[in-house]
N, C-alpha and C positions, 0 to 999 in steps of 0.2 A: 629880845635877841634874835642876832641874824641867824637864818637857818643855814645849817651846813649842807652843801650840794653834796650828792654823790656822783662820782663820773667813773666811767668804765671803757676799756677798749675789748673788742671783741673780734673774733676770726669768723665774719659772716660766712657759712658754708654755701657753697654752689645751691642753686634751687631753693632758696630761702628768701622771703621778702624782707625788707628794710622796714618792718613794722611790728608791732605786738599783738593786734589781731583785726578783723574786718567782719564789718556787717554784711557786707557785699555777696549775695549768694553765690556768684561765680568764683570767689575766693575762699570758700567755707574749706575745700580740702587743701589749701595750700599751707606751706610751712612758714612758721611766724618766729619772731625773735623770742617770744615767750617760751620757747621749745628749749633755750638755752640756761635757763634759771628762773630765779625768784628776783624780780627787782622792784625798788620801792616804786610806790604810786608816783606818777608824773615824769618816770624816767622816759627819754625821748632819744630817737638816733638824731645824731648830728649830720645831716646830709644823707644820701642814700647810696645804695649799691644796687643795681638792677638784679632780678631774680638769677640771671645767669654768671653774674660776677660775684666774686668771692673776696674775702681777706679783710683788711683793717676798717672798722666802723666804730665810732666811738659814740657811747651813749651818755647822757646827763639828765640830770633833775634841773638844769638852770637854763631855762628859756632864754634869758639874754644872752647868755655865753654861746648857746647853740645859733642863734641869729647873728652875732658878732663872727663866729668862725665861719658861717655860710657867705657871709658878706665880705668878707676882709681879704679874699684873694690869698690865702695861707695856701702854700703849695701841697699838692698832693701827687703822689708819685704812685705810678701804676706798671707792674709787668705784664706785658702783653705777649702772648704766644700768638704769631701770626702766620699765615698760610703763604709759604714760598719763601725765597732767599730774598729778604728785603733789600733794595738796592740804596746806595749812598743818595740819589735823586730823592727817593720817596723820604727818608729820613729828613733830608733838608727840607723839604716840602712840609712835614710835620711840624719842624722848628719854626717855620716863617708863617705858618697859618694856611687852612685850607677851607674850602667852602663845603658845609654840611648842611643837610635840610633840618629844620626844628620847626615844628608846629606850621609846616605848610610854607615856611620863610627860610630862603637861604641865608645862611650865617656865616661870616668869615670868623674862624677861630682865631684867638689870641697867639701871639708867638709863645712858644714853649720850648723845653727841653726835651730832646728825645735822642737815643742813642742804641745802638745795636749792644746786647749784654754779651760780654767776653764767654760765658759759660752758662750753662743752664743754673737757674736759681734753684735753691734747695727748698722746696716747697712741698706740702704734704700731696698725696696722690688725690685725685678728684674723684668723687663718688660716679660720676657719669664719664665714660671713656672719651677721650679725645683722638682724633684720629693721629697716626704716629708719622714717623718718618718714611716709613715703607710706601706712603701714599703720595710721596714727593717731598721736598724741603719744606722747613718750618723754620721760623726765627724767633728768638725770644729778644724782645726791646723793652726801654725802659722809655716811659712819658711823664712828664712831670707837667701838671697844670696848675694855673691860678683860678681856673673857672670850672663850672663842673654842670654843663647842659646833659640833659637826659640823653644816656647811652653815646656822651661825646667822644670816648677813644674808641669804640667800636666803629661810629661814624667815620672817625678820623683816618683810622687806618683802611678802611673800605674805600676811602675817596683817595686813597694813593695807590689803590689795587692790591692791597694784601690784608683780607679780612681776618679780623681777630678770632682764634678758636678758644683762647682761654684769657682770662682778664682777673688780675688779683692787684688790689689796692695793697701797697706795702708800707706807704708812709703818708702821715697827715701833719705837716709843719714838723717838728723834732719828735713826733711818736712814731715809733718805727712796730711793724708786724712781728719782727724777732722771729724767735723759734716758735710762734703759736701755732697750734693745731686746729684744723677746722673745728669749729664750735665752742672754742676756749674763750674764757670771760676772765679778765683781770680787773682789779679794782685801781684806781688811778688815784694818786695824791696831786693836789695842787693842779689839776689840769691848765688853769690859764697860764701859769707860770712856766708850763714845760712845752706850750706850743710857741 
């Protein structure tokens, strides 16, 4: 009989690692996904969000599906609050690709979708305070990638002169963060079909 796999979508909170535990001494006091509930043995995150990033993360018990999603170039959309009033030139540079450092090597990012958001997205308050407009202008932008290098969005916005202050993943393929709150977990039916 074929094993029935389980799939979840979660809102990974700011400050939490995208893993269930760690044997590393320096990570013993960190926060892990296991805080969010009891998951079936063999549940793994599909991809990662770094500790300071938050938002949509998929979990599955299906290793083949995890590999497929990570390798397939499925779109991932992020909302980034950047420091400063971002220019049209910077948005265009993001769209066409910028040079970022990755493991000591310069890397040209692939073309992507990038735009300024017309209004502030409706997201939960973050636990750690973010500097606000009193300290100078900020801009919310949307960036949609089909690749996912380590801290790629942060490196890209810094490369065009507008460092990221807050980063939230809001979409993977057709799966949306929607109105989830930080730490929420939802069971997904038929994950391969809805991607």
